[in-house]
ZAMARGU-4260 file (C-alpha; in steps of 0.2 Angstrom, whole numbers, plus 5000, padded with zeros to 4 digits):
<rodrens>
0) 4607/4777/4688 | 4616/4771/4674 | 4633/4768/4684 | 4621/4759/4698 | 4614/4746/4683
5) 4630/4745/4677 | 4638/4740/4693 | 4625/4727/4696 | 4625/4720/4679 | 4644/4719/4678
10) 4645/4708/4695 | 4658/4693/4688 | 4666/4687/4706 | 4667/4670/4710 | 4675/4657/4721
15) 4686/4652/4709 | 4693/4670/4707 | 4695/4669/4726 | 4704/4656/4729 | 4717/4664/4715
20) 4718/4678/4726 | 4720/4671/4741 | 4733/4659/4737 | 4752/4661/4740 | 4764/4654/4730
25) 4779/4659/4739 | 4794/4665/4727 | 4808/4676/4738 | 4826/4675/4735 | 4837/4660/4725
30) 4840/4653/4742 | 4823/4652/4748 | 4817/4646/4732 | 4834/4633/4730 | 4826/4625/4746
35) 4808/4624/4742 | 4804/4638/4754 | 4807/4626/4768 | 4815/4640/4779 | 4802/4644/4793
40) 4816/4637/4805 | 4830/4643/4795 | 4831/4662/4792 | 4845/4674/4789 | 4839/4677/4772
45) 4826/4690/4768 | 4816/4678/4756 | 4812/4669/4773 | 4806/4685/4781 | 4790/4683/4773
50) 4786/4666/4779 | 4792/4669/4796 | 4796/4685/4802 | 4808/4679/4816 | 4821/4676/4801
55) 4829/4692/4798 | 4835/4692/4819 | 4843/4676/4814 | 4857/4685/4804 | 4871/4690/4814
60) 4874/4705/4799 | 4865/4718/4790 | 4859/4714/4769 | 4853/4719/4754 | 4847/4709/4742
65) 4840/4709/4724 | 4833/4696/4714 | 4828/4696/4695 | 4824/4681/4686 | 4812/4673/4673
70) 4797/4664/4672 | 4792/4651/4657 | 4775/4645/4656 | 4775/4627/4645 | 4758/4621/4643
75) 4752/4606/4631 | 4733/4608/4626 | 4722/4594/4617 | 4705/4598/4608 | 4690/4585/4609
80) 4677/4591/4597 | 4658/4591/4602 | 4652/4574/4607 | 4637/4565/4611 | 4635/4561/4630
85) 4635/4544/4630 | 4651/4542/4617 | 4666/4549/4626 | 4677/4562/4622 | 4692/4558/4608
90) 4705/4572/4609 | 4716/4576/4594 | 4735/4580/4594 | 4745/4588/4608 | 4748/4608/4605
95) 4764/4614/4614 | 4762/4631/4620 | 4777/4641/4628 | 4782/4660/4634 | 4791/4669/4647
100) 4792/4685/4656 | 4806/4693/4666 | 4800/4696/4685 | 4810/4703/4702 | 4804/4692/4714
105) 4814/4699/4729 | 4822/4716/4733 | 4826/4723/4750 | 4837/4726/4765 | 4840/4723/4783
110) 4846/4735/4795 | 4853/4724/4812 | 4858/4734/4830 | 4867/4727/4842 | 4860/4732/4861
115) 4874/4729/4872 | 4865/4717/4885 | 4873/4703/4891 | 4856/4694/4895 | 4838/4697/4885
120) 4838/4708/4868 | 4855/4706/4862 | 4850/4715/4843 | 4835/4720/4836 | 4835/4721/4815
125) 4822/4731/4805 | 4818/4725/4787 | 4811/4732/4772 | 4807/4720/4759 | 4798/4715/4742
130) 4795/4697/4741 | 4784/4691/4727 | 4771/4679/4734 | 4764/4675/4718 | 4762/4674/4698
135) 4749/4672/4688 | 4760/4671/4671 | 4750/4655/4660 | 4746/4654/4641 | 4736/4642/4634
140) 4732/4637/4617 | 4722/4624/4608 | 4714/4621/4592 | 4702/4609/4582 | 4688/4606/4568
145) 4669/4601/4574 | 4653/4601/4566 | 4639/4601/4580 | 4642/4617/4590 | 4646/4635/4587
150) 4649/4649/4601 | 4636/4658/4589 | 4625/4647/4592 | 4630/4646/4611 | 4627/4665/4612
155) 4610/4664/4604 | 4603/4652/4616 | 4610/4659/4630 | 4601/4675/4623 | 4583/4667/4621
160) 4583/4657/4637 | 4594/4666/4651 | 4598/4683/4645 | 4598/4692/4662 | 4599/4675/4675
165) 4582/4676/4678 | 4577/4666/4664 | 4573/4680/4652 | 4576/4683/4634 | 4586/4696/4625
170) 4573/4710/4619 | 4576/4709/4602 | 4576/4729/4600 | 4588/4732/4612 | 4601/4740/4599
175) 4588/4753/4598 | 4593/4762/4615 | 4604/4773/4616 | 4617/4762/4631 | 4611/4745/4626
180) 4627/4739/4638 | 4618/4747/4653 | 4604/4735/4653 | 4603/4723/4666 | 4608/4707/4651
185) 4622/4698/4653 | 4636/4705/4641 | 4641/4692/4631 | 4623/4690/4623 | 4621/4711/4620
190) 4640/4710/4613 | 4636/4694/4601 | 4618/4702/4595 | 4629/4719/4593 | 4643/4710/4585
195) 4632/4699/4572 | 4634/4684/4579 | 4617/4682/4582 | 4600/4686/4573 | 4584/4686/4579
200) 4570/4676/4571 | 4554/4688/4572 | 4544/4673/4567 | 4549/4661/4582 | 4551/4675/4594
205) 4570/4667/4598 | 4588/4670/4594 | 4599/4659/4582 | 4619/4659/4576 | 4625/4663/4561
210) 4632/4646/4559 | 4616/4639/4560 | 4601/4635/4551 | 4589/4649/4553 | 4573/4637/4557
215) 4582/4619/4562 | 4595/4628/4575 | 4609/4616/4569 | 4627/4619/4564 | 4628/4620/4545
220) 4646/4611/4543 | 4662/4610/4546 | 4672/4624/4560 | 4688/4626/4562 | 4688/4632/4581
225) 4703/4639/4592 | 4705/4646/4611 | 4719/4657/4618 | 4718/4659/4636 | 4730/4673/4644
230) 4736/4676/4663 | 4747/4689/4665 | 4753/4698/4684 | 4759/4696/4701 | 4756/4698/4717
235) 4773/4707/4728 | 4771/4708/4748 | 4780/4724/4753 | 4785/4721/4773 | 4791/4732/4785
240) 4798/4719/4798 | 4806/4721/4817 | 4817/4708/4822 | 4823/4703/4840 | 4837/4691/4845
245) 4834/4687/4864 | 4850/4676/4872 | 4854/4668/4855 | 4841/4654/4856 | 4826/4664/4856
250) 4820/4674/4840 | 4805/4683/4837 | 4799/4694/4823 | 4785/4704/4817 | 4778/4710/4800
255) 4767/4725/4793 | 4762/4715/4775 | 4757/4726/4762 | 4752/4714/4749 | 4749/4723/4730
260) 4742/4713/4717 | 4738/4716/4697 | 4730/4703/4687 | 4725/4701/4669 | 4715/4687/4662
265) 4711/4685/4642 | 4701/4673/4634 | 4699/4675/4614 | 4688/4662/4606 | 4687/4661/4587
270) 4679/4651/4574 | 4680/4648/4554 | 4670/4638/4541 | 4677/4626/4533 | 4668/4628/4517
275) 4659/4645/4519 | 4647/4638/4507 | 4641/4625/4520 | 4636/4643/4529 | 4622/4651/4521
280) 4613/4667/4530 | 4603/4681/4531 | 4608/4693/4546 | 4595/4701/4552 | 4593/4714/4568
285) 4582/4728/4575 | 4588/4744/4567 | 4596/4756/4582 | 4593/4770/4571 | 4578/4764/4559
290) 4568/4758/4573 | 4564/4743/4561 | 4569/4726/4559 | 4580/4724/4546 | 4584/4708/4536
295) 4601/4712/4526 | 4605/4702/4510 | 4609/4685/4510 | 4627/4680/4513 | 4639/4665/4520
300) 4646/4666/4536 | 4664/4664/4536 | 4669/4664/4556 | 4669/4677/4570 | 4679/4679/4586
305) 4673/4684/4606 | 4686/4693/4617 | 4684/4692/4635 | 4696/4704/4645 | 4697/4708/4664
310) 4709/4717/4674 | 4710/4716/4695 | 4721/4727/4704 | 4723/4729/4723 | 4731/4735/4739
315) 4729/4726/4756 | 4736/4724/4773 | 4741/4710/4786 | 4749/4707/4802 | 4761/4691/4804
320) 4773/4686/4820 | 4784/4670/4821 | 4796/4663/4831 | 4811/4652/4829 | 4818/4643/4846
325) 4835/4633/4847 | 4831/4619/4860 | 4850/4614/4854 | 4865/4619/4846 | 4859/4610/4831
330) 4839/4608/4833 | 4828/4624/4828 | 4809/4625/4829 | 4797/4637/4823 | 4780/4644/4821
335) 4771/4659/4814 | 4754/4665/4811 | 4747/4677/4798 | 4731/4688/4798 | 4719/4687/4786
340) 4723/4701/4772 | 4711/4715/4770 | 4711/4722/4751 | 4703/4736/4742 | 4703/4730/4724
345) 4697/4738/4707 | 4689/4727/4697 | 4687/4730/4677 | 4680/4717/4662 | 4675/4722/4645
350) 4669/4710/4629 | 4672/4713/4610 | 4667/4703/4595 | 4668/4702/4579 | 4659/4694/4564
355) 4664/4689/4546 | 4653/4687/4530 | 4657/4681/4512 | 4649/4700/4508 | 4661/4711/4518
360) 4647/4715/4527 | 4655/4712/4545 | 4649/4716/4563 | 4661/4720/4578 | 4656/4725/4595
365) 4666/4732/4610 | 4657/4734/4626 | 4661/4752/4637 | 4672/4744/4653 | 4663/4739/4669
370) 4671/4746/4684 | 4668/4738/4701 | 4675/4741/4718 | 4676/4730/4732 | 4682/4724/4747
375) 4690/4708/4749 | 4695/4695/4764 | 4709/4683/4760 | 4713/4667/4771 | 4723/4666/4787
380) 4738/4656/4789 | 4750/4646/4801 | 4765/4637/4800 | 4778/4626/4810 | 4794/4620/4804
385) 4809/4612/4809 | 4831/4614/4803 | 4842/4601/4809 | 4860/4608/4805 | 4878/4598/4802
390) 4888/4610/4809 | 4895/4622/4792 | 4892/4605/4782 | 4872/4610/4778 | 4856/4607/4784
395) 4838/4599/4781 | 4821/4608/4784 | 4802/4604/4785 | 4788/4616/4785 | 4769/4613/4787
400) 4759/4627/4781 | 4739/4629/4783 | 4728/4640/4774 | 4710/4641/4778 | 4701/4647/4762
405) 4684/4646/4770 | 4683/4663/4777 | 4686/4672/4762 | 4673/4687/4759 | 4669/4698/4747
410) 4659/4715/4753 | 4654/4731/4745 | 4651/4741/4762 | 4661/4754/4758 | 4655/4756/4741
415) 4636/4754/4744 | 4633/4770/4733 | 4636/4759/4717 | 4622/4745/4722 | 4605/4744/4725
420) 4601/4739/4743 | 4604/4721/4747 | 4622/4711/4749 | 4630/4708/4731 | 4639/4694/4737
425) 4630/4685/4744 | 4628/4673/4732 | 4647/4670/4730 | 4651/4673/4749 | 4640/4656/4750
430) 4650/4647/4739 | 4666/4651/4749 | 4661/4646/4765 | 4655/4628/4756 | 4666/4624/4741
435) 4681/4631/4748 | 4692/4623/4764 | 4709/4621/4770 | 4725/4621/4758 | 4739/4612/4766
440) 4757/4611/4761 | 4771/4603/4766 | 4789/4609/4760 | 4807/4601/4763 | 4822/4608/4758
445) 4842/4604/4763 | 4860/4612/4760 | 4874/4605/4758 | 4892/4613/4758 | 4906/4604/4749
450) 4917/4618/4748 | 4919/4632/4759 | 4911/4644/4746 | 4899/4632/4737 | 4883/4628/4744
455) 4871/4616/4736 | 4853/4615/4737 | 4835/4606/4734 | 4819/4607/4738 | 4803/4599/4737
460) 4783/4605/4739 | 4767/4599/4741 | 4752/4608/4741 | 4733/4602/4743 | 4719/4609/4734
465) 4707/4622/4743 | 4694/4616/4730 | 4677/4605/4738 | 4663/4596/4730 | 4648/4585/4737
470) 4638/4571/4736 | 4621/4577/4737 | 4605/4566/4743 | 4600/4560/4726 | 4621/4555/4722
475) 4625/4567/4712 | 4642/4578/4713 | 4639/4595/4716 | 4651/4607/4713 | 4650/4625/4716
480) 4647/4630/4696 | 4631/4616/4701 | 4626/4623/4715 | 4626/4642/4708 | 4615/4636/4694
485) 4603/4628/4706 | 4606/4642/4720 | 4587/4645/4725 | 4585/4625/4726 | 4599/4621/4736
490) 4596/4636/4748 | 4577/4631/4751 | 4583/4613/4754 | 4574/4606/4739 | 4591/4595/4737
495) 4603/4594/4751 | 4623/4593/4750 | 4629/4576/4761 | 4647/4572/4759 | 4662/4585/4757
500) 4676/4578/4747 | 4691/4587/4741 | 4692/4593/4722 | 4708/4595/4712 | 4725/4586/4713
505) 4740/4593/4723 | 4752/4606/4715 | 4769/4599/4716 | 4785/4609/4714 | 4804/4603/4714
510) 4818/4613/4715 | 4838/4615/4713 | 4852/4626/4718 | 4869/4632/4723 | 4876/4647/4731
515) 4894/4655/4730 | 4899/4666/4743 | 4916/4678/4742 | 4928/4682/4756 | 4922/4698/4756
520) 4903/4704/4759 | 4898/4698/4740 | 4887/4682/4738 | 4876/4675/4723 | 4865/4663/4723
525) 4852/4653/4708 | 4839/4641/4709 | 4827/4634/4697 | 4811/4628/4699 | 4799/4619/4692
530) 4778/4618/4696 | 4766/4606/4691 | 4747/4610/4688 | 4733/4597/4687 | 4724/4597/4669
535) 4710/4609/4667 | 4698/4609/4656 | 4689/4625/4644 | 4671/4625/4634 | 4660/4636/4631
540) 4643/4632/4637 | 4633/4617/4630 | 4616/4621/4621 | 4610/4608/4611 | 4602/4593/4620
545) 4614/4579/4622 | 4628/4588/4615 | 4642/4593/4626 | 4650/4609/4619 | 4672/4607/4613
550) 4683/4603/4628 | 4701/4609/4627 | 4710/4601/4641 | 4727/4609/4647 | 4743/4603/4657
555) 4754/4616/4664 | 4769/4617/4669 | 4779/4634/4677 | 4796/4635/4676 | 4806/4649/4689
560) 4823/4653/4687 | 4831/4668/4699 | 4846/4675/4702 | 4850/4682/4720 | 4865/4696/4721
565) 4868/4701/4739 | 4879/4712/4751 | 4882/4708/4772 | 4887/4723/4780
</rodrens>
């Protein structure tokens, strides 16, 4: 029973998370990255196999490649303190953050075998390749000073008005339970109460933050606040490939893909009092040992910390088929289609809090780790491409790819023993269907060979957002979180969604590279790519009427540098 309660209370999947897991950001070899991955109709490279399985059949040789690299996350953040709704936000100075990690976006080999046929299948190729299809590495940091809202107040408001998602208060005697985190209440609020960020006012029957006046529920002075977000992890497709060369002008290929991913997200929010004497507090709680309500001696609030960590790992399977056709000597046309990927996923999260007081009687709380197991169906996709070669001088190539995110679905049918009856993911699957649509990608690449042993490359990508929003019958913009907050009202038809629109800006990337071929079997390639992402915003929930909690605005750019070492045989 306890395990079932943990699972229900810990469900944290969102359609934003689904879009993250369902996206592909192709890496591969330095050659494919340098050409912007516009290689559907080019082939002959192990990085191209994941985009079009027929690419393995184009090469007239066997080959082995390994592609180490580094990824650099560079972000600029701005902090806007809480503000009255009509006043607007004023962001502070730029805060630059950068960090890098080593990656291995490609390793694998193909083996080509001649059939000896004069017509028909002239050769077949077997391949075993691991290509990275996403890297989640990003680090951001923002800080500032404000005097209207505190994370302790936000947690107190939630504890009073919506501790279980159904508008109920967090029981003030919850700390007397032997396992308080095994109740059907949001762990944020349990951890905040246990860790000393919030206190319970018996006289008024409500919670208040340690940074707030007990009776007025107002922040007493200036607070230094900061937020750090860290994303780590990657998705790698392990591919078993078969390619067929038919009459040297039609190439077909098939992939059995086994994607494996690991993803970690960490968010830490800190605040410190500028002048602790502005924050008198008498910590109070329901004693877990005595079973009585306890008020400690008056002291001063120095600060607090909130930390949320989530780890997701999974393995899936999909099938992909593709073809490349040469209607003329110089023109190549291509197409490929990939089924949805079916994943088995383990999703864990934990919350920790700390509070600091002038008396030294600090508080802390570490929740247990919530373990969720479920299945996930990612989008299907298809791509088409064309390339034109200029003899041995070079080529230009264009790809188009469509990915349908509206078919994403969470499922717990194979893990029903962990949940009560009913569809635990009905709401998030409904949000996936309504607020996720098709993403479109345009990729352009070129190669130029000024010397027999040197090739120069360039590429460009544009990918549209799959996220959608609506204008409802009352003229308001409705995003997925708005629909979730009033889910029952929308589902019952009290409000209706009238006009669908695309949310979010397109993602752009540019790349440059070069390749060197030796007289023997060895070759090497290098690529550098920059991807710019739309501005993102982070804030903890508003809780004071007419005030908006601090915003942290972040603009992130990702730099990838990859070198490929290869041997043809």
